[in-house]
C-alpha positions, -999 to +999 in steps of 0.1 A: +001+003+000+006+033-005+003+072+009+005+103-013+002+132+001-012+166-020-003+204-017-032+221-002-020+247-031-019+231-056-034+200-059-005+177-073+012+149-051+046+155-034+053+126-025+054+086-023+062+068+007+061+025-003+061-003+018+098-012-006+115+020+013+112+006+051+130-024+042+156-015+021+170+015+048+182-011+074+195-032+045+211-007+032+232+003+074+239-037+077+258-027+037+279+005+050+279-005+089+281-044+091+321-052+079+333-019+100+316-028+128+324-065+128+364-049+122+358-031+155+348-060+177+383-077+160+407-048+174+388-048+208+392-086+209+436-080+202+430-048+227+412-069+255+443-096+247+472-076+250+456-063+282+453-100+295+481-118+277+510-128+299+532-110+283+573-099+289+588-063+288+597-067+253+554-075+238+548-051+260+572-023+246+564-037+215+522-033+216+511+000+237+483+019+230+502+048+212+526+028+195+502+008+178+484+035+166+512+057+155+520+025+134+483+026+119+487+065+111+522+057+097+510+026+073+475+050+064+499+076+056+516+056+031+486+040+018+471+072+015+498+090-004+508+063-030+472+056-035+465+093-050+494+101-060+489+067-087+455+087-088+468+113-103+494+097-126+473+065-135+441+084-147+453+109-169+479+082-185+446+061-187+430+079-205+451+098-234+460+065-246+427+056-255+428+087-274+426+081-310+458+101-323+478+078-292+462+042-291+492+034-306+516+040-269+490+016-254+510-011-259+545+010-244+523+023-215+507-006-202+538-025-206+564-002-184+529-004-157+539-041-162+572-034-149+561-026-114+542-062-112+565-087-125+595-078-099+586-085-062+578-061-042+607-064-021+633-053-046+608-025-057+610-011-026+649-018-013+651-004-048+639+028-046+648+034-013+687+030-028+673+055-056+657+081-033+662+076+005+660+047+025+624+055+046+585+072+043+601+090+006+612+056-013+587+035+005+562+056-012+576+063-049+579+022-049+542+019-040+530+040-064+553+021-088+541-012-073+496+001-077+504+022-109+487-011-132+458-019-116+445+018-122+462+021-156+449-006-166+409-001-158+410+029-164+417+016-195+393-007-200+366+008-182+370+037-211+374+016-246+345-011-232+321+021-242+299+015-272+313+034-300+280+042-310+274+059-277+300+083-285+288+086-318+258+094-310+269+120-283+292+138-305+271+136-336+242+156-313+270+182-316+294+181-281+332+182-279+353+160-277+360+171-242+325+172-236+318+131-248+345+119-222+338+145-191+306+133-197+293+105-213+331+081-210+345+093-177+312+085-162+303+051-181+341+046-172+339+046-132+330+017-123+360-001-139+384+023-131+373+026-094+375-009-094+410-006-101+414+019-074+402-001-049+424-031-054+459-008-060+451+010-023+442-027-007+475-038-025+495-011-011+483-014+027+499-052+020+530-039+001+540-013+028+546-036+054+577-050+034+586-008+038+598-014+074+623-030+062+643+005+050+631+021+078+595+033+065+577+028+095+535+015+099+530-021+115+554-035+090+580-022+119+568-038+146+554-069+126+599-064+117+605-062+155+586-090+163+606-117+139+636-100+145+632-102+193+616-140+181+581-127+198+546-141+183+527-120+202+544-090+185+536-108+156+502-114+149+490-079+170+497-062+140+494-086+112+458-085+126+455-047+124+470-047+090+445-074+077+422-055+092+433-020+080+432-037+045+391-054+049+384-019+063+405+000+031+385-026+006+352-018+027+349+020+025+363+022-012+334-006-023+307+019-012+325+050-024+321+024-055+288+017-054+277+048-044+298+065-075+282+045-101+260+053-126+226+046-118+216+023-141+249+002-145 
């Protein structure tokens, strides 16, 4: 059953409430908040374990609340900065090589992107730590190189899969090439591009852990400290927090992907 409210001035319907609206809202909330709630419970369980476990002085030094929070903050910075830089570089390049005048460059550009994926992540991070400087800066550059291909490839695929008839129809009604790109092609390619960004960000969460070997900090530093000191609780706690961060990043970007997806796709 539906109810329609009518404006007293115009006699027209001003709003409709259907029986499907009420169930849709809780379902949407479960979709958006379910995963963060579970991850929050995992973090609470980890905190309880650290508080009640029989830890020695070395383990307690590594597993302080302030230390873990600071390490997580550095890890988030590594992932956020590198992912933003990849987006700024890879998306425009992907758009460029899908233009008719530059399509011949596509194999060359994709080949360059493949280099970052074919070389082991540890090798990429160590190489750029040597070329730039050990620490945060070198790790960011390495993460940009390593996550470059997913965003570049998805940008190219997203634009290439658009029906040429749609583009020609838009140009036939007088739209310029720039307007066709911004108003037709990019909106239709958004789901595929966002899927590439989501993949790259999750890759960066895991790869940033290796950055600890070049003094980049983050949760990898805690994991590496546990390995050096042979402290299993330290390794387990830091690894769980890294996994939680990866799942949270994947969930948040999944929500963004859902919200920005053009209706009807």
